[in-house]
C-alpha positions as CSV (number, residue, x, y, z in Angstrom):
1,M,-6.8,-6.4,-8.1
2,S,-5.3,-9.3,-8.1
3,E,-7.4,-12.5,-9.3
4,Q,-8.4,-15.4,-6.7
5,T,-9.9,-18.7,-7.1
6,A,-13.6,-19.5,-5.0
7,E,-10.8,-20.9,-1.9
8,E,-8.8,-18.1,-1.5
9,Y,-12.4,-15.6,-2.1
10,E,-12.8,-13.6,1.3
11,P,-16.3,-12.1,2.3
12,P,-16.1,-8.2,3.5
13,R,-15.2,-7.6,7.1
14,G,-17.6,-4.5,6.9
15,G,-19.2,-2.0,4.2
16,V,-18.9,1.8,5.0
17,V,-20.2,5.0,3.3
18,V,-18.3,8.6,3.1
19,V,-21.2,10.9,3.1
20,Y,-20.4,14.6,2.3
21,L,-22.8,16.6,4.9
22,G,-22.0,19.8,2.8
23,P,-19.9,23.2,3.1
24,V,-20.0,24.1,6.8
25,A,-17.2,21.5,8.6
26,P,-17.6,18.9,9.3
27,H,-17.7,18.1,5.8
28,W,-18.0,14.6,6.1
29,E,-20.0,11.3,7.8
30,V,-19.1,7.9,7.8
31,R,-21.5,5.4,8.0
32,G,-21.2,1.8,8.8
33,E,-23.9,-0.6,7.0
34,F,-22.3,-4.1,8.3
35,G,-19.0,-5.3,10.0
36,E,-17.5,-5.5,13.5
37,E,-18.3,-2.4,15.5
38,R,-14.5,-1.6,16.3
39,V,-13.6,-2.4,12.6
40,I,-15.9,0.5,11.4
41,N,-15.1,3.0,14.1
42,D,-10.9,2.2,13.7
43,F,-11.6,3.0,9.7
44,R,-14.0,6.1,10.6
45,T,-11.2,7.5,12.9
46,R,-8.8,7.2,9.6
47,V,-11.1,8.8,7.2
48,M,-12.1,12.0,9.6
49,A,-8.0,12.6,10.1
50,R,-7.9,12.8,6.4
51,L,-10.8,14.1,5.2
52,L,-12.2,16.6,7.8
53,L,-11.6,19.8,6.6
54,L,-11.8,18.8,3.0
55,P,-14.5,19.5,0.7
56,P,-14.5,17.5,-2.1
57,H,-13.4,20.6,-4.7
58,D,-10.3,20.4,-2.7
59,P,-7.2,19.3,-4.8
60,Q,-6.1,17.7,-1.8
61,F,-9.6,16.2,-1.5
62,R,-8.4,13.5,-4.8
63,R,-5.3,12.4,-3.1
64,N,-6.9,11.8,0.1
65,R,-10.0,10.0,-1.6
66,E,-7.2,7.4,-3.0
67,R,-5.4,7.2,0.3
68,V,-9.2,6.8,2.1
69,A,-9.7,3.7,-0.7
70,R,-6.4,1.9,-0.4
71,D,-7.0,1.9,3.5
72,A,-10.6,-0.1,2.8
73,E,-8.9,-2.4,0.3
74,R,-6.2,-3.2,3.0
75,E,-8.8,-4.0,5.7
76,N,-11.0,-5.9,3.1
77,L,-13.9,-2.8,3.8
78,T,-16.8,-2.0,1.1
79,L,-16.6,1.4,0.2
80,R,-19.0,3.6,-1.1
81,W,-19.4,7.3,-1.3
82,D,-22.3,10.0,-1.4
83,L,-20.7,13.4,-2.3
84,G,-24.7,14.8,-3.3
85,L,-23.2,15.2,-7.1
86,P,-22.7,12.8,-10.1
87,E,-19.9,10.8,-10.1
88,E,-17.2,12.1,-11.9
89,D,-15.1,9.2,-14.0
């Protein structure tokens, strides 16, 4: 992340939580916490396209999780994951 001065700082446009629902598809839900509904819905559509049929233990999940994180960063959205498991480092 690049360093920004106070004048360059832009607050997040919204916040989302990606929640793992369990082993039966659909596996994921994207919940908007705050922000413009259109921005959240557009982001949700892209996330679901990447994750819809992938459980967290699938090898493709890690790559797609990174893509979702980059997408959130580009859109200036805060992103949290609720996998129902302890976080891995």
